[in-house]
N, C-alpha and C positions, 0 to 999 in steps of 0.2 A: 533414591529419588529426592529431588530438592524439596525442602520445606519452604514453601512460598508464603505461608501465613495467610492463606485466603480464608476469610471468616466463613463458617458454615451458614448455609441458608437453604430454605426450600423454595425460595422465589426464583423464577427463571424468566428469561425473555425468549420470544420467538425470533430467530435470526435467519434472515434470508440474504443471500449474496446477490449482488448486481454486477453483471458484466457491463462496464461503462462503454463498451464497444469502441475502444481507442487502441490504436497501435502507434507506438513511438519507437524511434531509434535514436540513441544518444551515444556519445563517445564514452567508451568504457573508462578511460583514464580519469574522467571527472568523478567517478564513483568508486572504483576498486583498483587495487594494485596487487601484484604486478600486472602490467599490460602484456598479454600473450599474443604472439603472432597468430593471426586468424581469429582473434577475439577482441578486435579493436572497437566493435560496436555491440552495445547492449540492446537487445530486443525487449521491449516492455509492453505489457498489456496493462489494464487498469480495472481494479475491483473495488466496489463500495458495498455498503451493507444497509439493509433496512432492519432496524431493531424495534421490536414491538413488545410492549408490556401488556399482556391481556387483561390482567386484573385492574390496572390503572387506566386502561384504554388510552395508552400513550404510544405514539409512533415517532421515531426519530431516524434520520439518516446519519450514518457515519461515513463522512466524505461524500462529495457530490460530483466527482470526476472533473473532466475538462468541459468547457463549453464549446459547442459546435460552431457557433458564430464568433470565432476568435477575432474577428475584426472589432469586436466590442470589448476586448481587453484594453486596459489602460495603455497609453503611449509607452510608458516605461516597460511594461510586460512585453509589448510587441518588439521593442528594441532587444530585450533579452532573448526572446524566441529566435530572432534572426541570428544570434550568436551561438545558441546551444543546441538547436534541434536539427538533426540530420534527416529525420523522416517523421511524418505525422499524418495520421488519418483519423478523424473522429466521425463515426457513423451516426451517433445519436446523442442527445442530451440525457443525463440521468433523470431529470424531471419528466421527460417524455416517456422514458422506459418505465418509470414508476406508474404513471397514469395508464399506459397501455396494459400494464399488468393488473389493472383494476383497483389501484390504490389512489383515490383522489388526493391531490395536494392539500386540500382543506383538512384532511385527516392527520397531516403531519404537525407535530408540535415544535420540532427543532431540526436544524441541520448542524451536526457536530463536524467541525473541520479538524482533521488530525493536524493540519498546519496550513499556512497561508499560500502555498504554491499554486500556480495557475491550474494544474491538473487535479486539484482536490477541492476547489471551492465552487466549481460550476458557475451557474448564472443565478446568483441569489435573488436578483430583482424579479425573476420569473416566478418565485414562490409567493404565496399569500403573505401579507404583512404580519400576520400573527405568528408565522414560523420564525422563531428566534434563531440567531446564529450563536453557537457555543464554541468558544476558542480557548486556547491555552494562555498561560501567563505571559504578559508582555505584548500581547496582540494590539490592544487599544493604543498603547503608547507609541508603538512603532508603525501602525498601519491606518490610523484614523486621525483626521478625516481623509477623504480620498481626493481623486482628481475630479473636477478642475480646481477645487479649493487649494490643494497642494499640487503644483504642476508636475512634480516628480513622484507622485504617489503610486503605490502598487495597485490599489483598488480604486473604484469609482465612488463618488458620492452616491450615485444611483444604486449601488449595491446595498447600501445600508439605509436608504431613505425610508423613514417610518417604521423601522424594524429594530427590535431589541437585540443588542449584542451582549452576551453574557460571557465574562471571562472567569474561568475556573481558578479558584485560589487553592493551591495544594498546600498541605502542611506536612512537616516532618513527623507529626504525631501519628499518622496513619500511612503505612506502607504495605504493599503487596510485593513480595520479593524485596528487592532494594529500590523499587520504584515508588515514589510518592503517589498516593492513590486518592480517588474521590468516588464515593458511592453515589452514582448518578440518580438512581430512583429511590435511594434511601433504604433499600431492603436486601442488598447483596446480590441483586440480579444482574447488574451491569456496572462496571467500574471504568473510570477513565484513569490512565496512568501517565505520569509526567516522564517523558522519555526524551531527554535533551540530546542534542548533537547535530541533527540534520538541519533544523530550522528553528527560529524563534517560536516558542510555545508548542513544540511538537508533542502530541499526545497519541497514545495508543488506547485501544479499548480491550476490555476483558469481559466477554459475554458468557453468563452462566446458562448453558443450554439444557442441562438437567441439574439436579442438585449436586451431582458429582463431576460433571464434565463442562469444559469451557472452550471457547474459541477466542484466540488472541488476535485482535484486529490491529495489524502491525503498521498500517500507514506506510511511511517511508523511514521507519527505524533503520532499515537497510533496503537495498534494491535488488539483491540477487541471493538465491538460495545458498550459493557457495560462500557467502559472507558469514554465515552462521552454522553451516554444516560442512563436514562432520564435526562432532564435538566429543568430549571425553566420555559421555554416556551414550552417544549415538555414533558409533564408528562406521566408516565406510565398509560395507560388506564385501566378501570375496567376490560375490556375483550379485548384480542388480536384477531383481525379478523382471520378467518380461513386461508386465503391465506398466512399469515405470519408464520404459524407453520406447522410442520411435521404431517403427517397423523396419527401417533400413539398417538398424544396428543388429549385430549378432545376438542371438537369444539362446540361453541366458548370457548376459554380458559379463565378461571378466573385468573387474574394476581396474586391473593393471592397465587397461586401455586409457583410463582417465588419470591415473596417478602420475603418468609421465608429464602431465601439465601442472601438477601440484608444485608450488614453490618449494615445498619440503618433500619432494617426491621420494618414494620408497619402493623397493622391490616387493614389499609385503603389504598389499592393499589393506589388510585387516588392521595394520598399525596406524592407519590414517585416522587420527582422532582430533584434528584441528582443522578449522575452515580453510578452504582453498585460497581465499582472498581476505585482504584487510582493507580498512578504510583508506582511500587514496590520500596521498600527500601532495597531489598536483595543486598548483597555485590556484587554478580555477575550479576548485573542488565544489561539488554539490552539497558538501557538508559544512555547516557553519563552524563547528568546533570538532576537529578530528579526534581529540582525546575523549571528549564527552560522548561522541558517537561510538567510539570503540568500547567504552564502558557500557553503554546502553546495549550494544550488540552482545557483549559477553553476558549481560543479565538476560537478554532474550534467549540465549542458549539454555538457561536454566528452565525457562518456561517450555521451550521446545523439547527438552529432555523429559518433561513430565508426561506420562502416558495418557493423562486425562485432559490434556490441552492440545488443541489443534492450532498451529501458528499459520496465519494467512497474512503475508505482506502484500501491499497493494499492487505491486507490479510483477508478480510471479506468473509467467505464462503457463506454468504447469497447472495452476488452479483453474484456468479456463477449461481444461480438459477433465478436471476431477470433480469440481463442485457442481451441485444443481444451482440454476440461476433463475432469478425472478423473471428474466427476459422471456424464457420459453417454458419454464416449469414453475409458475407462480405459486402453486399449491405446496411445493416442496421447501422444507427448511433444513436447518443443520442440526436438529435435535438428535438425530441418530448417526452423527458422523463417526462415532467410535465403532458402533456395530457394523457400519458399512466399510470400515477400514480406510477411510479417506486420508488419515494421517500417513499411513504407510504408502498409499498410492501417490501421495504428493511429495514424499520425502526426497526422492532422488531424481525427479524429473528434470531438475536444472542441469544435470549432467549432459542432457541432449544439446544444450547450448554451447558446450565447450568445444574448442577446436580439436581436430584429430589430424595428425601429420601436418600441422601448420595451416590447415584449411578450416574455414568456419564450420562449426557444428550446424549452423543454420544460416541461411541467407538473410539479408535485411528484410524485415517485415514490409517496410515501405521505404522507398527512396524518394526524397523530396517531400515537400509539404503539399497536401492535396485538400481542396475544398470544393465540394460539389462537382467533382470530376475535372477540375482545373488545377494546375500546379501554381502554387503561390511562390513568387520569387522574393517578395519583400513584405513582411508583415505590416510594416509601418505605412505602406501605401494602401492598405485596406481601409475603406471608408467606414467609420463607426456609425451606428444608427441610434445609440442611446446617449451620446454626448456630443 
């Protein structure tokens, strides 16, 4: 078991997952390689988290999902969406989901963004002005001010008006694993981790749910379970248990069904101890720095291999089926994830997405971009209401 040098503490947070009620379809080659026949599209969902410190009476969001009124993205973001998105449907805003679950926005202290991408920062101007924005290193230099002050800006001036923006300063003096770390509440209950590669200032979270167990809030450190599984300590089993797979697949499933699509395919499934995919080298990659992203994913594997850490990347569709969510079970949190076997239940669900006999493991979640029941042909033609 990896020694990650997590400082001991009896302080914990209450962690509740939020289904951001978003379905996206993107081109696989922008995220992973090799590109397999029948797996040209990645189906993505979106998960964020409510982190609560009971003793300090603090509540923060880790990521805010996409905004439903995407006509109010900046002109530059709308241009990018025209190029990259194959399918999109956003049912609700995270700020509405939180309120419907009985958590007033006035009770929030901060929204922590794993990174600046449109499907993680939500609609910040919808939150009370005392709710600060917490971001990774390099954010202010690269993304402030916003539009229209800067015509080509990613964000809007309205997103930050009257609101504190706090940039985390990481130091080499404190690391968890090989990630630079920041003790957010100052008592070991919740850490932010500097996880470079995907985007400027990308951060992950590490939430202590009991004194001995943690949930790794992965953001977009990677986008698919097969990017970090299997690994040297978590080999692909000979058979995947029934609860991991969809009902249309044979039960129990022999993993030889899936190893035929592995780039390093083997006739012996138990020998599969390396991820199915690596970071794409495609020119229009979703990753800012391929080498840094690969290093971050390798370090993620060490966290995933630890039996007391549950890894949750933001866009893993399996988690939608496995975790309890604030949306419909607001009383349930992730304190007992280990006792409930959620790590094992989530571990191999990504195999459902893989192609079989050259045919997609799953059809596209949504074809085209939809807003309030109508298809959007051009994001840039949507009329904004806040600028």
